[in-house]
N, C-alpha and C positions, 0 to 999 in steps of 0.2 A: 624603501617602506619606513615610515617614522614608528620608532620603538613605543612600546606601551610601559609607560611609568609605573611603578609598583612599590607599593608598601607592605611589608609582612609585620603582622602584630604577633605577639607571643615568639618571638624569634628563638627564644633558648628552649622551647617546647620540642619535642619530638617532631612534630609536623613542620614547626617552624625551622629547624635546621634542616629537614629534608626539602622543603620549599627552597631555601638559600642553594643547597646541591643542585637542584633540578634547573634554576634559573640560570646557573653557569652555563648550561649547555644550550640555552634557548636564545636565539639571536633576535626574536621579535620583542624580548622583553629587558627592560632596564631597571634594576633595583635601585630605588631613591632613598628607602628609609626602612628601619627596622625599628622595633618598639618592643619593651618588655615591662613588667609591673614592678621593676626595681632597676635602680642605675647599676649598668653593666661597664666597666672599664676598658675591656678589650674591644677591639674592632672586630667585625664578622664581615668578611667579604670586603674590606676597605671601609665599611661604614660603621659608625659608633652608634649603639643601640640607645634610644631615648625614652622618655615615659611618654604616653599617648598625649599629644598636643596640637594645637591648630598648624605649628610651623612645620612639623614633620610630615603632615598631611597635605600641605599646601601645593606641592608640585606633583602629587601622583595623580594617575588616572584612575586607578582602582587599588583598593585595600583587601587583601585577602587575610581573614581572620580565623585563627585556631587558636582559642583561649578558654575562657569561662564565661557563663553568662553575664556575670557582672561587668567583667571587662567589655564584653561585646557591646553592651549598651553605652557604655562609656565611649566607644568608637564610633557607634552610630549616631550619638549626639553630636559629635564633631563633624562626621562625615556628613550629617544632614544640613549643618550649618554651611559647610563649605561646597556642598553638592557634588559628593565623591560617591562613586559606584563602590559597593561593597561585596564580596563573595565570603558568606559566612560558612564555615565548615565547623563551628563550635556546636557541641551538643549540649543536651541537658536541660533544656528550656521548659518552663511550666507553661500549662495552655494559655496563660495570660500574658506571659512573656511572647508566646508565639503571636498572639493577638497585637500585642505592642509593635512587632517587628513588621506585621502587614500593614499597620497604621504608618509607620515610618516609611514603608515602601511606596508610598503615594507621593513622597516627595523626592527620592532618590531610587535608582535602580538597585536592587538587593537580589542576589541569587543566595539561596539556602539550600544546602544538601546535608543530610545527615551522613551521607558517604558520596565521594566523588568518583568513584571508581565506575568505570563502563560495566563491567560485569555485574557489580551491585544492582546497578539501575536497571539493567535488563532482568535481573533476578525479581527487581521489585514489579516490573512489567508483567513477566510471568505470574508472579504471585496474584496480581490482579485479575488475569486472565482465568487462572485456575479457580480461584475464589467464585468469580461470577459463574462459571460452568458448573462447580460442584454445589454451590448454593448452601443451603441451611442443612442439607442431609449430611454434610460432614463438617467435623468440630475440627479447629486448627489451633496450633500453638508455634512459639517461635523460640529457637534456642540460639545462643551466641556465647563465644569464647572470645577473650581479650587478654592481653598481658596484665601482669599483676599490679603495673602502675597506673591502671585505667580507674578513675573513681567513680564516674557514673555507671549506673545500671537501672535498666537495660541500656545498651548501647543505642546511641541515635540512629544507627542503622537498623536495629533489632524493631526499635519503635516506627522507623520509616515502613518496615516489611508489614508490621502490624496494620498499619494506616492503608498499605496497599489491601490486605485482606478486607478490611472493613469497606473501602472504595469499592472493591469487586462486588460486594454484598449490597452496596447502595445504603450503608449504614454509617453512622456517626461514631468515629473511632473511640472517642472517651467514653460513649456508652458501652462498649464492647471490650473496652481494657479491662483485663483480668488481673490475676495475682502477678506480684513480681518475685520471682525466687532468686537466690544467690548461692551459687557453688552447690546445688543438689545434682545427686548422680541421677536421679529420675524426677520427673514432674509431671502432673496430670493433664489431660484435655478438659476442657469445660465448655458452657456454651458460650463463655467468653474468651477473650484472646489471652492464655497464659504466657508468661516469659520466663525462662531460666538463662542466668548469665554465669559463666565461670570466668574467675580470674586466675591465672596462673602463668608462670614462666614468662617468656618474652614473644609469645603469639600474636602475630600482628593482626589476625580477624577470621574468624570463620563464624558463618550464619545459616542457618537453616529453619525451612518453613515446612510444617507437617501438616497435612490434611487426613483425617482418619474418619471411616464410616462406621467402624468397629469390625468391619470385615476386611479391610485393605486400607493400606497407608500410603499416601503419596508424598514423596519428599522433594523438596527444591533446595540446593545448597549451593554455597560458594566459599571458596578459601583464598585467601590472600596470602602471597608469599614476600611481597615486596612493598614497602611503605612509599615508593615512588609512583605507584598506582594513584594513590591519592593526591601527591602533589602536582603530578603531570595533569591529573583530571581537575584538580583547582586552577592551574595555570591556563589550561583550556577554557575554563568558565569564565577567568578573567578577561582573555582575549574577545570571548562571545559577548560578553557583559558590556565590553567598551562601546559598543554602538546602540545600547539599547536605551529606551525611555524609562521613566519611572514604573516601578512595579516590581512585584515579587515572583522570581523565576526559581527554576529547579534544575538540576542535571538532565531531567526529562525534556526541558525545553532545549537544551544545548545540542542533545541528542539527537532530537525531532522524533521522539517515540510518539505514536498517534495515541 
């Protein structure tokens, strides 16, 4: 079987480094390039990292991107020109940026996910089901914990879960978007979806969705112990995307959740 050529952007980041490790044990993948936002002298896995440019992406089948929004659009502009597929794990996009990604996906296949783990995507699915079943009788909120180095809040996964709540209610997420708290011990329910983010230590990721009627609370949660969850999920997504036509896809498509 022919190997899938892959380029990893943001190779010095936490996810970039984890992806390099995971690829070493995957016989279906060939790492053909690495990029960073500054010049790196040392080689990683026998490959010298470069700045984002046409040449580094020419030989790849799929690009996996875990960077920051500004860098992601730099990558998408090149990928769109070269007709390359892109898996986006970057988070922190605005609604305008989300719309821009959707527009670019009409030209190239893009798989975008706030979280690549099977468990989290199952949690998203269960959140939609619970939200649909409970309706407006129950208020909801989302809680998440990540390592102290994570800059954006709420996390992309927390926002993804918020979208799951809105989808279940058949409502516009941005109209239900409530307050965003940081490092609060407690935070309130409201008619909108409130978020609380904790940043401490080296925690990989904890997410929790709560529904309350005032008489009972229903909790759905997920805890990640190993960052390889995300890199292996991203590689699975890259393999799946290799045969797809232009469009905007998610891990839900990969996992075939109805």
